[in-house]
C-alpha positions in Angstrom: 0.3 0.0 0.1 1.4 3.3 -1.0 1.2 6.3 1.1 1.6 10.1 0.5 3.5 12.5 2.7 2.0 15.8 2.8 4.3 18.3 4.1 1.5 20.8 4.5 0.3 18.8 7.4 3.4 19.7 9.4 4.1 22.4 11.8 6.3 25.0 11.3 9.2 23.3 13.6 8.5 19.9 11.9 9.4 21.5 8.4 12.6 22.8 10.0 13.5 20.1 11.1 13.1 17.7 8.3 14.9 20.8 6.4 18.0 20.2 8.6 17.7 16.5 8.2 17.9 16.6 4.8 20.3 19.3 4.4 22.3 16.8 7.1 21.6 13.6 4.8 23.0 15.6 1.6 26.1 17.0 3.5 26.9 13.4 4.8 26.3 12.0 1.2 28.6 15.0 -0.1 31.3 14.1 2.7 31.1 10.3 1.9 31.9 11.1 -2.0 34.7 13.2 -1.1 36.0 10.7 1.2 35.3 8.0 -1.5 37.7 10.0 -3.7 40.3 10.2 -1.3 40.2 6.7 -0.8 40.8 5.8 -4.5 43.5 8.2 -5.2 45.3 6.8 -1.9 45.1 3.1 -3.3 45.6 4.1 -6.9 49.1 5.8 -5.2 49.9 2.9 -3.2 49.0 0.5 -6.0 52.0 2.6 -8.4 54.5 2.5 -5.4 53.8 -1.0 -5.0 54.4 -2.2 -8.5 56.4 0.3 -10.4 60.0 -1.0 -9.3 59.0 -4.5 -10.1 58.1 -3.6 -13.6 60.9 -1.4 -14.1 62.9 -4.4 -13.4 61.1 -6.6 -15.6 61.6 -4.4 -18.3 65.0 -4.0 -18.1 65.2 -7.6 -17.8 63.2 -8.3 -21.3 65.3 -5.8 -22.7 68.5 -7.1 -22.1 67.0 -10.7 -23.3 65.9 -9.3 -26.5 69.1 -7.5 -27.2 71.0 -10.8 -26.4 68.7 -12.4 -28.7 69.6 -10.0 -31.4 73.3 -10.2 -31.1 72.9 -14.2 -31.1 71.4 -13.9 -34.1 73.8 -11.3 -36.0 76.3 -14.3 -37.6 72.9 -16.1 -38.8 71.5 -12.9 -40.3 75.1 -12.5 -41.9 74.8 -16.0 -43.4 71.8 -15.4 -44.8 72.5 -12.3 -46.6 75.4 -14.4 -48.3 72.8 -17.4 -49.3 69.9 -15.4 -50.0 71.2 -12.0 -50.9 70.7 -8.6 -49.5 67.1 -7.7 -48.5 65.3 -5.2 -46.1 63.5 -7.0 -43.4 62.0 -5.8 -40.6 62.1 -9.5 -39.0 63.8 -12.8 -39.1 62.2 -15.9 -38.2 63.9 -19.4 -37.2 61.3 -22.8 -36.9 62.6 -25.9 -35.8 62.1 -28.4 -38.8 59.2 -30.6 -36.8 57.5 -27.1 -36.5 57.3 -27.7 -32.6 58.9 -24.0 -31.9 59.5 -20.9 -33.5 61.2 -17.5 -32.7 61.1 -14.1 -34.5 62.9 -11.0 -33.8 62.4 -8.2 -35.4 61.2 -4.2 -35.1 57.9 -2.5 -35.1 57.2 -0.6 -37.8 55.5 2.7 -38.5 54.8 3.5 -42.2 53.9 6.8 -43.2 53.6 8.6 -46.6 55.6 11.7 -48.0 53.0 13.2 -50.1 53.4 11.9 -53.3 51.0 9.0 -53.2 48.5 11.2 -54.2 49.5 10.8 -57.9 49.4 7.1 -57.7 46.1 6.8 -56.1 44.9 9.1 -59.1 46.2 7.0 -61.7 44.7 3.6 -60.0 41.2 5.8 -60.0 41.8 6.9 -63.2 41.9 3.4 -64.5 38.7 2.1 -62.6 36.6 4.9 -63.7 37.9 4.0 -67.7 36.3 0.5 -66.9 32.9 0.2 -68.5 32.4 -3.8 -67.8 29.1 -4.3 -66.3 30.3 -8.0 -65.4 29.6 -8.6 -61.8 33.2 -9.8 -60.8 34.4 -6.6 -62.6 32.0 -4.5 -60.0 33.6 -6.4 -57.3 37.0 -5.7 -57.9 36.1 -2.1 -58.3 34.4 -1.8 -55.1 37.2 -3.3 -53.4 39.6 -0.8 -54.9 37.5 1.9 -53.4 37.8 0.3 -50.1 41.6 0.0 -50.3 42.0 3.7 -51.1 39.9 4.9 -48.6 41.9 7.3 -45.9 42.2 6.5 -42.2 40.1 8.8 -40.2 42.2 9.2 -37.9 45.6 9.6 -39.8 44.4 11.3 -42.8 46.5 8.6 -44.5 46.1 5.4 -47.1 46.4 2.7 -44.7 49.4 0.6 -45.4 47.9 -3.1 -45.0 45.0 -2.0 -47.2 47.8 -1.2 -50.3 49.0 -4.7 -49.6 45.9 -6.5 -50.0 45.2 -3.8 -53.0 48.6 -4.7 -54.4 47.0 -8.4 -54.8 44.7 -7.4 -57.1 47.4 -6.2 -60.0 47.6 -10.0 -61.5 43.4 -9.7 -61.7 43.7 -6.1 -63.5 47.0 -6.9 -65.4 47.1 -3.2 -66.5 50.2 -1.1 -66.7 48.7 2.2 -65.0 47.2 0.3 -62.4 50.6 -1.1 -62.0 52.3 2.4 -62.0 49.8 3.7 -59.6 50.8 0.9 -56.9 54.1 1.7 -57.8 54.1 5.2 -56.6 52.3 4.5 -53.7 54.7 1.7 -52.3 57.6 4.2 -53.2 55.9 7.0 -51.3 55.7 4.8 -47.9 58.5 6.0 -44.9 59.1 3.1 -43.0 60.4 3.5 -39.5 61.7 0.8 -37.2 60.8 1.6 -33.7 60.7 -0.6 -30.8 62.4 -4.3 -30.8 60.1 -7.3 -30.2 60.6 -10.8 -29.9 57.8 -13.3 -30.4 57.0 -17.2 -30.8 55.7 -20.3 -29.7 56.3 -24.1 -28.6 54.4 -26.9 -28.3 54.3 -28.4 -24.6 52.6 -31.7 -23.2 49.8 -30.5 -20.6 47.9 -33.5 -19.3 49.2 -35.8 -22.3 47.8 -33.0 -24.9 49.9 -30.9 -27.0 49.5 -27.2 -26.0 50.8 -24.4 -27.8 52.4 -21.7 -25.8 52.9 -18.1 -27.3 54.9 -15.2 -26.2 56.0 -11.2 -27.6 57.9 -9.2 -25.5 58.5 -5.8 -27.1 61.1 -3.3 -25.4 
């Protein structure tokens, strides 16, 4: 059963007492929020102080391991160059013959463009515009190209991964203008190696079953 509280039935003194009680409750709630914020900040400070040195030590140890792996791979890299020739590579992978374990060392790479890629995009778009084929497959390819050439809304630049996908269509079109546009875009790329990383995996046995354990460390 719902009841309605009618303040008009209260005396002046009762109204004053009720108002005072409401104000006291609001102050108490406000003070509690302030205490909670203070406690939250204190806990976060303690969390940082409790863990930061251990994380720094872990990072330093990981950095040393990665540098050691890069140094350990250098003679293999030199021999690889002699056997297969000089090649610009951001990573190198070594895998056991039975596929049970693998290690990759490399650099995380940032790709930007120098501005000349726009002429390559224009060539590709002109080629696409020249296609008048109503074939459904051609329409699908044209739609894919438009998608690949869309700018990244955050960077305002082409998406390097999409350009790699676009290059796979070169054989489909088999057109000199299209290929020239692609070459211009690829030549406009500015590749910057930044952080080093080590990644890999190994199959181990867990409760009689093979389990693939993976890892990746970056410094």
